[in-house]
C-alpha positions, 0 to 999 in steps of 0.5 A: 824501531817504532810502532804507532797504534791508535791508543798508544805509542810503542817503542821496541828494539831489534838487534842487527848483529850483521851491522857489527864490525867484523873484528867484533864478531870474530872476538865474540866467536872466541868465547863459544864452543864449536857447536854454538859457533855453527848454530850462530853462523846459521842464524846470522850472515855476519857471524857466518862470515866471521866463521871463515876467519883464519882464527876460527878455522884453525880452532876446528878440525875436519875429522873423517872416520871409517870411509873409503876416501874417493872423490865420488863417495861421500863425504869427500864429494861434498867437501870438494865443493866446500866454501872454506879451507881446512887447516886441521885434518884428522883421518881415522880408519880410512881406506885410501883408493885411487888418487883424490883431488881433495889434496890438490884442492886443500893441501896447501892450507893444511897445517896439521895432518893426523892419520890414525889406524889408516890403511895406506902405503908409502906411495899414497903417503907421499902423494898426499904430502907433496901438496901439504908444503905448509904442514906444521904437525904430522901424526901417523898413529897406529898404522901397521899396514903402512910400515908392514908394506914399506920395504927398503929398496936396495941398489936404488940411487934416487928416491923421492922425499918431499921436504916440508920446511915448516914441519916442526912436530912428528908423531909416530906413536903406537907403531910397533913395526917401525924400523930404522929406514922408516924413521929416517925417511919420515924425520928427513922430511922435516929440516926444522923438527923440534918435537918428536913423539915415539910413545907406545912403540916397539911393543910385541917385538923382539928385545934386540929389535927394540933396543936397536930402534931405541938406540937409533932414536937416541942417536937422532936426538943426539945429532939434533940436540940443538933443535929438539925441544919436545921429546915424548917416549911415554908408555915405551919400555926403556931401561937405565942405560937408555936414560943414562945415554939420554942424560949424557947428551950435552947441550940438550935442553928440553921443554917437554918430556914424557917417559916411563920408568919401569926398571928399578932405580939403582942406588948409584949412577941412576940415569933418571936422576942425572936426567932430572938434574940436567933438564932444568928448563922443563915445563911439561913432564909426563911420568905415567905408569912409572912404577919404579919412580920413588920419592927421592926422584920426585924431590929431585924434580921439585928442586931442579925444575922450577918452571914446571907447569904440567906434572903427570904422575898417573899410576906412580905407585911408589910415590908417598906423602914424603915425595908429594910434600916436595911439590910445594916448591913448584909454584907455576903448576897449572896441571897436576895428575895424581890419579891412582897414586894409592899411597898418598893420603891427607898429609901429602895433599895438604902439605904439597898442594895447599901452600897458598901458591896455587892460584895458577892451578887449573886442572887437578886429577885425584881419581882413585885416591881413597885415602883422602878425607873430607877435611882435606878436601874441604881445604882444597875447595877453599884454596883452589878456587880457579880450577877448571877441571876437577877429577874425583872419580873413585874418591868415595871417602871425601865426597858427600853431601856436605863437602860437595856444597863447597865445590858448588860455592868456591869453584864456580868456574869449573867446566869439567867435573868427574864424580864417578862412583862417589856413592855417598852423594845424594839428592840433598847434596846436589840440590842443597835442599833438606841438608842435615848441615848447611854449608853456611850457617850464622844464627838463623841465617842458613845458605846452601848451594846446588849444582846449578851454581856451576854455570860454566859446567860442560862435562859432568860424570855421575856414574855410580852415584846411585843415591841421586834420583829424579828429585835432583834433576827436577829441582836444581839442574839447569846447566845451559852450557852442559855438553856431556852428561854421564848417568850410568847406573842411576835410578832415573826415570822419564820425569827426571829425563824430561827436566834434563832435556828442558834445562840443558839445551846444549847437550850433545852426549848422553850416557844412560848405560845400565839405567834400569828405569830408562824406557822408550818414553825417555828416548822420545823425550831426549830425541825431541828435546836435545836437538844437538844430540850426537851420541846416545848410549843405551847399553844394557837398558832392559826396557828399551824396545823397537819403539825407541828406535822409531823415535830416534829415526823420526826426531834425531837429525844430528845423531852420529853414534848410538850404543844399544848393546844389551837391549835385547828387546830391540829386533833386527828389523828395528836395527835396519831402520836406523840406516835411514838416519843420514847422520848416523855413523856408528851403531853398537848393537847386539851380535846376531846369528 
């Protein structure tokens, strides 16, 4: 475009994104998170149309939380006039009432449906599923009322049972009242089922009932051994007999397995050992809280499962360096979780993880490993340069101002970083200013790095890093893509909060819990500057008063969750004014008489 003035000729360019090909718009949207996609769609009609593409719709969820599900009550009334369909629907703590037209309108397009803690009954569930004939994944999690009211009817020859031909995954996790006829009815709806999840079930019931249900589930797996590929029974107490029977199922080839080994492993005829030897095609293995898992089992896993990509050993306290050394054979690992494996030290980490074959590793969880030293962690930062998620919560010995510099330099692709309770970390390490020893020093040439070098960072946890002050946030804290920030127990004031709101425009979740210097002015800055704010936590902040509530009511247009427990200077009248914030769904306040 051109503009002509009397004294000069000016040329400038104005982009017209709506003239881009539709395929290009959809491709560009793939690189953005859901919040950025919505913001872009509101600014440009071309991207608004691109947001309706099936690829974009399948990557987002419709999550309805704690409402009465009726057509004449929000948000269902508004959703019935929606311009798009919803392939993924999650309902949390929903109370179902009368019949709703929502399922007749959108049920045909639903591919994944998740009920969590909902108040419903059998006929309501069937009335919903009759419309979702394209359903691929069904989750019924922690719904005790459903199975409590679901009684087995005797002398009944015909019962309606919908058939869902595309349903391949069923999760019944967290249901302690699950019985045989419940299980048979639900899995009977899926003739092509290949994934079954019964994690965290059968707790708080009699031992005979638990054994009977576990035997029933095992019998189903045996009958469908040719089709079942993913089996999750983690956090459910099982014994060696169950593992023996699972290992004896011939022609069962699993790709994913989750279980918890709590009973002492016998020296002979150990079910877990036989199971490991037979399931050689596993790519996902979750052994969280397997307190009886020992080094010999881990060595067997490393030798028999070469295709393993995810290995979760959270709270496996019997694992030592001797067992961890064996995982150097697993060269395809993308996700390793060693959280709270307290017997692992520098020897195991350096010998098991650092073998020059970890270019595929993307997620590493080393939380609460107090035995890891600074030298070994420096080697980790040099070799594991492709990490996307790094959890170092509680590793106070290995994280200091010098070692954090290597993270900023070598792990520039990090998206999630957890530094919970890394108390040795200070402003110098975060900013690279006034360091006693620089990361790179050649003669008089010295280079340092800062948190700003992690340009892709979206989650940062600094809980308990009490040596970090306003100085770090004022000098080097520009993170454009940062979405969630945890500053619990930090000595931060309004001067640091002002720079955070200015330099982190994508912030949606901020945690100021137990920050003694956070006051009403801090809340005002966040409310005005963070236009995408959805969650604000101010628990036990003694300086917060009614004035902060006024700022929230006036400026927060997208806030959904607010925690003000322990803020005793806030009056009951101020809490009532929060009802005028239309988007606010949950307020955690002080209990009053």
